[in-house]
N, C-alpha and C positions, 0 to 999 in steps of 0.2 A: 938448624933447619930454617931456611928462609920462609918468611910469612907467606909467599906465593905458593908454598907447598902445603899450606893448610886451608881447609875449607872454612874452619871456624877457629877464631882466636878469642879467648875470654881473658880480660885483664882486670884484676882486682874487683870482681863483680860482687856487689852487695845489693840485696833486694829486701825491702820491708813492705809487708802488707799493711802494717800499722806501727805505731810507736812501740807496741808490745810484742809484735810478731815479726821477728827477723828471720827470713826464710833462707837467704844465702849470705855467706860471710867470707868475703874476700877471695873468691874463686879465681884462680889462674889456670888456664887450660888451653891446649892446642890440639885440635882434631885434624889429623893428617887427611889430605885429599884422597878420596877413594877408600877410606877405612870403614870397617864395619865394627861399631862400638856398642857393647852392652852397657846400659846405665842401670846400676843396681843401688839398692838402699831400702831400709825399712820405711814404712809409711811415715811421712813427716820429715824425711831426710832432705827433701828439696828437688826430687827428680823432675816432676812436671814443671815446677817453677823455673828450673834451669833451662830446660829445652824450649819452653815457651818464649824465652829471650831470643832464640835463634830465628824465629819467624816473625818477631815483632809483636806477638800477643802481649808480652810484658816488656817494659823498658827499665833499665837499671836505675836503682836508687843512687848508686855510686859505681864508678868504673865504666867499662864499655865492652861491647861485643862486636866483633868484626866478622862479617860473612863475606867470603871472597874479597876480603880487604875493605869492605864497605861498612861503615859504622851504622848499626841497625837503628840507632837513635835518630839518624838523618834519613831514614828510608821508611816509607809507608808499608803496611802489611801487604798491600797490593803489589808494590814494587818487589818486596822480598819473596812473594809467591812465585816469581820467575826462577828463584834460586832454591827455595826451601819449601818442601811439601810436608804437611803435618797430617797424620792419620790418627784420628781420635780412638780412644779405647773402645767405645761403644759405637758400632757402625750406624746404629739408629739415631745417633746424635749428629750424623753427617749426611746420611742419605735422605733425599726429599723428592726426587724427580719421579715422574710417572713410569718411566721405563729405564732399563739398564743403559741403553744407548744415550738417552737424554742426560742421565747422570754423568756419563763419561764425557759428553759434549760440553757440559756446563763450564768446566774449568777453562779449557782452551778458548771458548767463546768469550768468557769473562776477561781473558787476557787481551782481548781485542784482535785476535787472529782473523785472517780472512776465512770465508766459508770453505774454501778449498783446503786450507791448512787444518781447519777444525775437522773436516771430514776425513782427511788423511790420518790425523792423529787418533781420531775416534776408531777408525777401522783397524789401525795398527795396534791400538791398545786392546780392543776386543779380541783380536787374534792372539796377541802375546799372552793374555790372561785366560785364554780358553773360554771366552764369554760370548763368542759370536752367536751361538745357538740360543743364548738367553737375552739377546739384545732387545727384544720386544717385550720381555717380561717385566712386571712391576717388581722392583727390589723388595718391597715390603712383604711380598708373598713367597720369597725364597728363603731357604734355610740359613741359619746363622753363619755357617762357614762361607757360603756363597756371598752373603751380605758383607762379610769381612773382606773377601777378595775384591768385591766391587768397590768398597770404600778405598782400598789401596789403588785399584785401577783408576778411579776418578781423580786421585791426586797425581798418579803417574802420568796421566794424559797431558798434564801441564808441563811435563818433562823437566822437573826441577833436578838440579844436580844432587841436592841433599834431601834425603827422606828421613823423617822422624816418625817412628811408629810407637804408639803408646799401648803396651800390653797386647800385641797382635795375636797371640795364641790363647788368650784367656777365653774360656768357654768352648774351646775346640776339643774334639776327641783326638786320639793319638794319630790316626790316619790324616785327619785334617791338619794337625800340627806339622806332620811330616811334609804335607803338600805346601804348607806355608813356608817351611824351612827351605824347600826346593825353590819356591818362588823368590824368596829373599836372596838366596844364594845366586840365582840368575841375575837379579837386579844389581847385586854387588859386583859380579863378574863383568857386567856391562859398564861399570865405572862409577856407579852411584856411591856417594858417601851415605852411610846408613847409621842412624842412631836408634837403638832398640831399647826402649824402656820396658823392663820386664821383672817379674818376680820368679820366673821359671828358670832355675839354674841350669837345667838340662838343655834348654834351648840356647841359653847364653853360651854354654860350653860348646855346643855343636856349631854355632854360627859365628861368634864374635872373635875377631883377631885381638882386639883390645877391650878391656873392661874398666869402666869407671865406677868406683864405689863412693857414694856420698854418705856422710853421717852428720846430722844436725847442721845441714847447710854448708858443709865443708868437704873438700876432697880428701877422702881417706886413702884411696889407692887409685892410680891410673897407670896400668901396666898391661903387658901381654896377658891374655886370659889365662894361659897356662900358669903363669907366675902368680896371678891373683888367687887362683883356687888352691895353690899350695899353701897359702897363708891362712889356714883355718882359724888360728888363734886371733888374728886381727879381724877376720870376717865375723867372728863371734861377737865382737864389740858392737856390731850393727845388726845382729840377729840374722845373719846370712849363713847358711850351711852350703858348702860346696856340693855338687852332684854326688850321689852315692858312690859312683865309680871312682871319683877323685878322692873321696874320703878313704875308700878302701886302699887305693894306691898309696896314699900318704901313710896309712898305718902299716902297710906291708913293705914299705921301702926298706926298712932294716933287713928284711928277708930277701931282698933282691928285686922287688917289683919297682919299675921305674916311677919316679915322682912326676907330677904334672900330667898324668893321664886324664883326658877329658871325655873319652868315649870308650865303650866296651871294645870296639874294634881295635883300639890302640893297645889293648892288653895282649893281643895275639901276634 
């Protein structure tokens, strides 16, 4: 596959926080353009460290990272923000404006867009995310699920091709989680490349086409999600359990149940 077909290419990436702490160890990776990828691994496996290289928050100790063919070491965080949007795990670490509208306006304005373009992007984002009625509300006074949605909308308003979301469903009830899945599915269908850092195996199974599993700073698996969750023995090495329905399908396969089932619906 040609490099132009990838949003992100990682070549022999090493990263050290100190002489004693080596977080990434020779990672090679190609993220196809338009893919929705779950990034899995136990705490300390290197997930946030890896994805922070994609928007320039971290720079390689050795090796290189290409985003849309551009070496991130030669691009500023501001330049990369045109291509890569990063949504933090805790929306309260990201939101700071007095109103929802101002929060969504901030990114496009910071990119140096004209007032007309800022207004157009802001209104379009408010409509897309169903936030128009909340535009004048202070984000700090809204519920956690709404604050999470606003944090994604604020990044989306800059219209990056690549979206990185760190644990976007943590702290949400199941209905809010389903709403988030619907939202991310829509963004994916619109053509965005999405990387979903998550501990929620059910969400990974429902959303991701591809799944990347890290262990001790190395790539353990990077395959179709269906294939990854068939490999329970390998996943156990990194303290990951497939979703319960996938575990059941794997155990019942000798009795005729198909392997690689990811959702209950697929059983029928």
